[in-house]
Phi, psi and omega in degrees: 000315182295315181297320181295316181296321179294322180291331182274353182274175179268140175279165180299320180296319179296319178296318180296319178296317180297317179295319180297315179297318180297319179297319179296319178296317178298319180295317181297313181296321179298315180292326178295318177295319177297318180296319178297320179295317181297319178295321179295317180298314179298322178297318179294320178298317180295318180295320178297315180295316180300321182295314180293318179298317182298317179299314181293313183294328175293321178295318180295326178305314181291315182299313183287325180295329182258017176299135176285130180242092182223146182279350183257011177238164184265154171230139171258104187224157171292136178199183177296335179262357179218069182288127182244111179270142184074217182294138185268164170231151178213143178212137183200165175273140180216154180269028175272153177296152179223190175271105188271153174300160182289332180237161179099149181285123183289135175268180178264015186239139173234155171266117182251137180213149175232142177200159170264126183278184183294341178266014180059048177227144185278130178243154176230133173257140171221083184271104179294131185256156178261167177290150179303133173089353184270348183212133178273345183266332185247130182284134174273186171301135182248152183247153180304143013276002175293139184241164178295317184295328181276333183270320179230079184304328182296338180285345186234004179229195178261013182296133178297149179206136185294342182272002171275139174232151180279113182249347181216072183296344180258355183269120185242354180225128183223120183220143176218160178213187186233140168260114182278167183298335180274004176090001180270154174268139185215153171262006177235132185278040173203159185257105177294335177296337178266005180083019182256142184223020173207169190290320173044057176070024181058035187296333183263359188255125174273321183208156172254130181258118182251130175242132180226156174230136178222159179229134182292156190299324180292319178293328182298328180294341182271352184244130176284164179298322180292322177295319179294322178296320177295318178297317178301317182294338181270350181272115189289163172277168175295142175234141182302339181283352184281152171259165177307132179089347184294320186295311182291332175294319176294320179299314180298321180295317179294316179300317181294332183260003182290136177246161178090352178244134181306136182301321178301329180288317179295328179290345179271004181263132178233147180239142183223152175222137182218140175264130177245105180284138181269132179284140180285000000 
């Protein structure tokens, strides 16, 4: 009886092998779970980024589609005479609704502007304008030679203004360029090849190309303000030699090769590019 029981038991070597196999299985399952969690987190970050980018870009579709295109009004745009390094600003008249003054007859025109503020977040202005002559306190749409920058400085500078609203709290990089009627990409909104040297109602522009970069809120907490400023400084501006998609590809490459910033934070940065065609 004793001999049979000893023969039917496990040897020490067998127990060690069984424990080793079990440990390997636990390690494998643990790493699989960690990998699945990481993939899930990245997926959620991408969905959050896509959601915010979609809301902003959908808003821009309406603003740009309803841009006023007249030769007797001003536009605040990037050009050879207004070179904008780093984050860009843009301001123009549009027939979208805005925040109107409490008094005065509301016009159908708003002053629309986009900028990145001092906290590296995207703001949008939609200043509803009144009709000419109905108010001495509120400026209506102005015609050349009066300009946007002289009438509403906040639309072209970093000056605070109550008509700005935060539309992209996760968007820290904003760049735009122009698709001209001849199919070329340009940083100037007119075609010198056609003998034009001013904006003249955006007559030479088919579309405005907007490129943005954003970081999800959880990843933003892992990056200091100085680190984000350094990253911003390394992300290039649009250059006329670029082809469609080149700018965001360069941004992604720089983000991917950046050191000194936690990798999970860099993985939370997304870049987008959208063409906004202007209605004739």
